[in-house]
N, C-alpha and C positions, 0 to 999 in steps of 0.2 A: 330103777325104771327108766325106760327111756320113753321120751314124750314122741308119740306118733303124729303125723300130719294133723289128724283128727283133732287128737287132743290140743294141739296147739291152735287149730281153728276154733275149737269151742271156748278155749281160755281167751283168745281174742275177741271173740263175739262177746263173752260175758263182760270183758273188761270195757269194750265200746259202748254195751248197754248200761253199765254201771256210770261212764263218763258222760252219757247222753243224759241220764236221769239227773246227775248231778249239774249238769249244765241247765236243763230245765228248772231244777229247783231253783239255782241262782237267778235265772231270769224272772221267775215268779215272785222271788224276794224283791227283785228291783223294781218290777212292775208293782207290787204292793206298796212298796215305798213311795213310787212316784205318785199312785193314786192317794196315798194318805197325805203327801205333801200338798196336792192339788186341793184335796179336802180341806186341810188345815187352811190354806190361802183363800178358799171359798168361805169358809167361816169367819175369818178374820175380817174379809171384805164385807160380810154381812153385818159383823158387829159394827165396823166402821160407818156403815150406810145407817143402821139404826141410831147410831151416837148423833150423827148429823141431822137426821130427821128429829130426834128428840130435842135437839138445840134448836132447830128451827121452829118447832112448836113452842117450846118455851120462849123464843124471841117474839113469835107472833102474839101469844098470851100476854108478854110485857107491853108490846106495842098497843094492845087491845086495852089493856088497863091503864097505860098511860092517856089514851084518847078519852076513856070514861073520866079521868080526873079534870 
């Protein structure tokens, strides 16, 4: 079978569409990973803040107890 110009054009279009879908998929994965990394950093920052607040609260309680004595 000899490929006609129409066959070649259709194959090129299908190949281009496949490559564009693959590229979009890779971009979506990269965006997802970036969003996950950002979420992890935000969660860690929140945990660190909570630890500092708890420590400050314990320190304040200790100081208040020391003043009572």
